[in-house]
Steps between C-alpha positions, in 0.01 A plus 500: 500500500858420596637152570767354725660160533367282781814482712793349312268308266422591141128537571368852431219630720313830493609746767144506625337159544133438574405319818169315521444444873262796534236370258172405670376227267168475685406844369396498133576870461847462656565201273406701193727785608783253558467372143514860376812565709686194369419596141609859567823375652575302184424801283754702697782248487461320833618143449534372859191376686529376857262253662491229769319177572369651825326796337126433513565130554640448151229701325741788435725264301202375298383856436841625391564193287171553320590857405854415395378239254412791273872577465799315359690307767823675403339839575480464873684386812287349774588409856325307773584382849482199731477458878155570642247220562290383207316241710467366855766229480843520669676482162280756325717797595865598536810444288540123509580312179154344513309826534708696248478217244123468537438870522687599183271263309199664663630847411569401139149356471348816649693723260451270202874505426775247432749698708527816708789742479567568869405291804540651846506345845227716654641467852783316677424148624696410812349149502671399173875477436609782270694249290177311425323818387784623279558160340130477417490847344812423296341175386193694382729713285654183354151367429402821322208572731661823621774709341628688806437492873525736792383564854274752664463622856679364805820397318766695689851577376628202701245271336591628154869436575417147618294442185793613285732250672252218427456611139877507446559168680252306289536712184132583494335753275556840663252708692400783268298743711339588830168673565516689828292787626686822424396862495599838641364408842633143513865478395614195696656336192756782490656376825645177352276332242567743217876445527455121493284530188762717332774249580312205349314670216158455659240745372257676733131527406341680797132506585302756703689795347238745628503369857141376501385833355679727748726631221212593273460818703125451534516466879526834679578571863191596696263411214262203465619207291380527138184302426582160353868524592693201628505643853123445505452191284811287566414205720822492704545880489876475447513854368349645817817426696692713249273803525689667783540876526874458443450307175228735377731797563770330293257435214391863503863613463567239229190615312651848473811355338280305258319822410831679440602221260173528310362168615290358785567301814433147364723562197776636721479195729531257206773701325697513827505119514604475135802721571658198668706305241427165671126545442384300198142628514241625743178301548203732537133414523218704351124488541434781254635579154597846623718346772682284247559793265646700786724211607631462145594869489759433771747352248542845347554684829858615553599575858814719513762428764420811703138385525613149599705656780201699624284187488754309711505783752121487529492122536780494756605144416831369631652162418567287806859507613637406841812676621694396808733745672 
């Protein structure tokens, strides 16, 4: 395993982190496999484990905390998130001081820990002043309940700039990282967000690196969806919107490049993300030990510049720029 600093901080995280949102804790077999995967991750040098209070209604935090008790606290970095409702009340969701303060205690109890390493705002809350949210997160650092904080989806470049002005004005603890969706098919952070992160030393820890499974290469144009795949089992069927003929054609071409480099499509997709210097780690889920092993192999994949150029040509991505005249 290789390690990178989390943004401008001194915290070292494994290039591949393990996400826990995919674990179905109602299924005893899936739960057993999840325990095996976490142990296998440790054996292979993974030290960053991502969770959230919303995953399985808090049960995912309890499950992960139970497994991690078998390891020294200094061995691992753990993150969780706050925003989504944990009850029916009007103050049981969002990024208010009340909800964040109460929810961090709930998360710590679920995990069985005195502190967590990274605490993310799971979404943006337009009903709470940003100053209130940032002051509360900085206070949690002062209290020792969290060591670093960051934000996840829906924090635009403008919002990150506004947050930085607030942090500087009140001399708060800095924002350390963001967790956006980022993969070959969804590169929106390259328009503006990545530059803002570079300017302020904010690390990027993307999720959904395989685009809901599209970039595994298991979906083929004109063929039925594989049995048990997310396109069949996922409740909201997010991946189905990605399974267009255009995207499947791109994946087929990318798979040929992966084959030329002696690897496979998932490894290529992860290695491509890790080529970006602003990426601190990539958060990948796994429901099978074989999937985890394959994800971990990505840290050893070298993509030469000529291959990167061919990949960009296939993807056809262009940063937004507006020219007048």
